[in-house]
Structure formats: C-alpha cells, structure tokens
C-alpha positions as CSV (number, residue, x, y, z in Angstrom):
1,X,0.0,0.0,0.0
2,X,1.2,3.5,-0.7
3,X,2.0,6.3,1.7
4,X,-1.4,7.9,1.2
5,X,-3.3,4.7,2.2
6,X,-1.0,4.3,5.2
7,X,-1.7,7.9,6.3
8,X,-5.4,7.3,6.0
9,X,-5.2,4.2,8.0
10,X,-3.3,5.9,10.8
11,X,-5.7,8.8,10.8
12,X,-8.7,6.4,11.0
13,X,-7.1,4.6,13.9
14,X,-6.5,7.9,15.7
15,X,-10.0,9.1,15.1
16,X,-11.5,5.8,16.4
17,X,-9.3,6.0,19.5
18,X,-10.7,9.5,20.1
19,X,-14.3,8.1,19.6
20,X,-13.6,5.4,22.1
21,X,-12.5,8.0,24.7
22,X,-15.6,10.2,24.0
23,X,-17.8,7.1,24.1
24,X,-16.5,6.3,27.6
25,X,-17.0,9.9,28.6
26,X,-20.6,9.7,27.6
27,X,-21.0,6.5,29.6
28,X,-19.5,8.2,32.6
29,X,-21.7,11.3,32.1
30,X,-24.8,9.1,31.9
31,X,-23.8,7.4,35.1
32,X,-23.3,10.8,36.7
33,X,-26.9,11.6,35.6
34,X,-28.2,8.5,37.3
35,X,-26.2,9.1,40.5
36,X,-27.2,12.7,40.6
37,X,-30.8,11.7,40.3
38,X,-30.4,9.2,43.2
39,X,-28.5,11.6,45.5
40,X,-30.9,14.5,44.8
41,X,-34.0,12.4,45.0
42,X,-34.8,13.5,41.5
43,X,-36.5,10.9,39.3
44,X,-38.2,13.3,36.8
45,X,-36.4,13.0,33.4
46,X,-32.9,12.4,34.6
47,X,-33.2,8.6,34.8
48,X,-34.5,8.5,31.2
49,X,-31.8,10.8,30.0
50,X,-29.0,9.0,31.9
51,X,-30.1,5.6,30.4
52,X,-30.2,7.0,26.8
53,X,-26.8,8.7,27.2
54,X,-25.2,5.5,28.6
55,X,-26.7,3.5,25.7
56,X,-25.4,5.9,23.1
57,X,-21.9,5.9,24.7
58,X,-21.8,2.1,24.6
59,X,-22.8,2.0,20.9
60,X,-20.2,4.6,20.0
61,X,-17.5,2.6,21.9
62,X,-18.5,-0.6,20.1
63,X,-18.4,1.1,16.6
64,X,-15.1,2.7,17.4
65,X,-13.5,-0.6,18.5
66,X,-14.9,-2.3,15.4
67,X,-13.5,0.5,13.2
68,X,-10.0,0.1,14.7
69,X,-10.0,-3.6,14.1
70,X,-11.3,-3.1,10.5
71,X,-8.5,-0.6,9.8
72,X,-5.8,-2.8,11.5
73,X,-6.8,-5.8,9.4
74,X,-7.5,-3.8,6.3
75,X,-10.6,-5.9,5.8
76,X,-12.8,-4.5,3.0
77,X,-16.1,-6.0,4.2
78,X,-15.5,-4.8,7.7
79,X,-14.6,-1.3,6.5
80,X,-17.8,-1.1,4.5
81,X,-19.8,-2.2,7.5
82,X,-18.0,0.4,9.6
83,X,-18.9,3.2,7.1
84,X,-22.5,2.1,7.2
85,X,-22.6,1.9,11.0
86,X,-21.1,5.3,11.3
87,X,-23.7,6.8,9.0
88,X,-26.5,5.2,11.1
89,X,-24.7,6.4,14.3
90,X,-24.7,10.0,13.0
91,X,-28.4,9.9,12.2
92,X,-29.2,8.5,15.7
93,X,-27.1,11.2,17.4
94,X,-28.8,13.9,15.4
95,X,-32.2,12.5,16.6
96,X,-30.9,12.4,20.1
97,X,-29.7,16.0,19.9
98,X,-33.1,17.0,18.7
99,X,-34.6,15.3,21.7
100,X,-32.1,17.0,24.0
101,X,-32.8,20.4,22.5
102,X,-36.6,20.3,22.2
103,X,-37.7,17.3,24.2
104,X,-37.3,18.9,27.6
105,X,-39.7,21.7,26.6
106,X,-42.5,19.2,26.4
107,X,-41.1,16.9,29.0
108,X,-38.4,14.4,28.1
109,X,-40.3,11.3,27.0
110,X,-43.3,12.9,28.8
111,X,-41.7,12.2,32.2
112,X,-41.3,15.8,33.3
113,X,-44.9,16.9,32.7
114,X,-46.2,13.6,34.1
115,X,-43.9,13.7,37.1
116,X,-44.9,17.2,38.1
117,X,-48.6,16.4,37.5
118,X,-48.3,13.6,40.0
119,X,-46.4,15.8,42.4
120,X,-49.1,18.5,42.2
121,X,-51.8,15.9,42.8
122,X,-49.9,14.8,45.9
123,X,-49.5,18.5,46.9
124,X,-53.2,19.1,46.7
125,X,-53.9,16.2,49.1
126,X,-51.0,16.6,51.4
127,X,-48.8,19.8,51.6
128,X,-45.1,19.2,51.2
129,X,-44.8,17.0,48.0
130,X,-43.1,19.9,46.2
131,X,-41.1,21.1,49.2
132,X,-37.8,19.4,48.1
133,X,-37.8,21.0,44.7
134,X,-38.9,24.4,46.0
135,X,-36.1,24.5,48.5
136,X,-33.5,23.1,46.0
137,X,-34.4,25.0,42.9
138,X,-35.7,28.2,44.6
139,X,-39.1,27.9,42.9
140,X,-42.7,27.8,44.0
141,X,-45.5,25.6,42.8
142,X,-45.5,23.8,39.4
143,X,-45.9,27.0,37.3
144,X,-45.7,29.8,40.0
145,X,-47.0,30.6,43.5
146,X,-50.4,31.3,41.9
147,X,-50.9,27.5,41.8
148,X,-51.4,27.6,45.6
149,X,-53.7,30.5,45.4
150,X,-55.9,28.7,42.8
151,X,-56.4,25.8,45.1
152,X,-56.7,28.1,48.1
153,X,-53.7,26.8,49.9
154,X,-51.3,29.0,51.8
155,X,-47.9,29.4,50.2
156,X,-45.5,26.9,52.1
157,X,-42.4,28.1,53.8
158,X,-40.3,26.1,51.2
159,X,-41.4,28.8,48.6
160,X,-39.6,31.5,50.6
161,X,-36.1,32.7,51.2
162,X,-34.6,31.0,54.3
163,X,-38.0,29.3,54.7
164,X,-39.5,32.5,56.1
165,X,-42.4,34.2,54.1
166,X,-43.1,36.9,56.8
167,X,-46.4,37.7,55.2
168,X,-44.8,39.4,52.2
169,X,-44.7,38.4,48.6
170,X,-41.3,39.9,48.1
171,X,-39.7,36.8,49.7
172,X,-41.7,34.3,47.6
173,X,-39.7,32.6,44.8
174,X,-41.2,33.7,41.5
175,X,-40.4,30.9,39.0
176,X,-42.3,27.6,38.9
177,X,-40.6,24.4,39.7
178,X,-41.2,22.7,36.3
179,X,-39.5,25.6,34.4
180,X,-36.6,25.7,36.8
181,X,-36.1,21.9,36.6
182,X,-36.1,22.1,32.8
183,X,-33.4,24.8,33.0
184,X,-31.4,22.5,35.3
185,X,-31.7,19.7,32.8
186,X,-30.8,22.0,29.9
187,X,-27.6,23.1,31.7
188,X,-26.6,19.5,32.3
189,X,-27.3,18.6,28.7
190,X,-25.0,21.4,27.4
191,X,-21.9,19.3,28.0
192,X,-23.6,16.4,26.2
193,X,-24.6,18.5,23.2
194,X,-21.0,19.8,22.8
195,X,-19.5,16.3,23.0
196,X,-22.2,15.0,20.6
197,X,-21.5,17.6,17.9
198,X,-17.8,17.0,18.1
199,X,-18.5,13.3,17.7
200,X,-20.8,13.9,14.7
201,X,-18.2,16.0,12.9
202,X,-15.4,13.5,13.7
203,X,-17.5,10.6,12.7
204,X,-18.3,12.2,9.3
205,X,-14.6,12.5,8.7
206,X,-14.0,9.0,10.0
207,X,-16.6,7.7,7.5
208,X,-14.8,9.4,4.7
209,X,-11.4,8.0,5.8
210,X,-13.0,4.5,6.1
211,X,-14.3,4.7,2.6
212,X,-10.9,5.9,1.3
213,X,-9.2,3.0,3.0
214,X,-11.8,0.6,1.7
215,X,-11.2,1.9,-1.9
216,X,-7.5,1.7,-1.5
217,X,-7.6,-1.9,-0.2
218,X,-9.9,-2.9,-3.0
219,X,-7.7,-1.2,-5.6
220,X,-4.6,-2.9,-4.1
221,X,-6.4,-6.3,-4.3
222,X,-7.2,-5.8,-8.0
223,X,-3.6,-4.8,-8.8
224,X,-2.3,-7.9,-7.0
225,X,-4.8,-10.1,-8.9
226,X,-3.8,-8.5,-12.2
227,X,-0.1,-9.2,-11.5
228,X,-0.8,-12.9,-10.9
229,X,-2.9,-13.2,-14.0
C-alpha cells in the first residue's frame, strides 16, 4: 500500500481512538446523571436521559473498536460495514440531539410533565410534596406561586427565602418548579450537546477515511490479482 493509504489508516485509527474515549466519557456522564438523580431524590427526566446517554456511549464505543479492528486488518467488508454503521450512528445522534434540544420543553419522554402532575396531585392532598424541589431550585408551585392561590392553599415556607415568608410576597420565589427543573436539565445537557456535535463532525470525517481506506484496499487487491494473471 502507498503512503497515502497508510496515512489514511493511521488517521482512521487515531479518530476511532478518540471516539472510544468520548464514548467512555458519555457513559461516565450518563452514570453521573443517574447518580445525581439518586442523590438529589430527582426521578423526573434524569433517569430516562441517563439511560439513553449510557446506551449511546456504549454504541459509540463498540463502533469505534470495530473501526479500529477493521482498519488494522484492512478488511474491505468490515470497513464497508464500519462506514454504514457510522452513518447510522450520526443519524441517531442527530435524533438524540433533537430530543435533548426540544424534548425537555414538552417533557423528556413525557416524564417531566407527568412527574410534576403527579407531584401536584400529591401536593393538593398533602402539603409538602413539592417542598424538596422548591427549596432546592428556589421555585414555587409547578408554574408559579399562583398555583397555591388557585387551590386556596397558603404558600408553604419552602417557597420563601430562608424558609420564612413573613407575610410578604417579596420573599416568595417567582419561578415555577417545572420551568426551573427544565433549565437545570438543559444546563446539564449542554456538555452532552458539545460532545455529541464533536462526535458527529469527527464521525463524518471517519466515515470518509473509512471509505478511502476501503477503496485503497480494493484497488490494491485488484492490482495484485492482475499481476498474478
């Protein structure tokens, strides 16, 4: 094989090594999501997101390892499978990015809206169901403090600074807890989005290198066959 093909092979190996590292990083980030949900007693949206991120990281790691083996052995069929797998991986990541960007606005897989609906039903029956989120996120009610006024409940102390309302609205947290929780998830998703876009760009380049190496191997095979003939 010529120098050009050797360079392409080395670049493909380097790229897939980077993909492996980023795939492991996604797995670690997904585990962090799950641990964070457990430690903070948060089960609305984070468990779903953490599981999806771990799954994506594992798939990226498998494809990257397969790409390295295909490049090392210069196997045409494996290289072709690798290029196809990378194409599907890019499409799945674009879909996942769309979910991460827009999904939380309607509730990631419906879990945020449904979760806060359940919490509010509990709050109507027994005051204190939202207290954890109100104290943690500095919010009040699902949408705002008006939620309590609608059902004719007094605003709980968890809605106020230092847990003291002092009969004044100036100390009541203005935002609703659902909106603040979505912002919290969006902030955590920012790292994921950056890593995902880097992966998509790198994978597109990797697919091109994989195809170039596949073409080079096939051409070399034809030349060898022609010599023997």
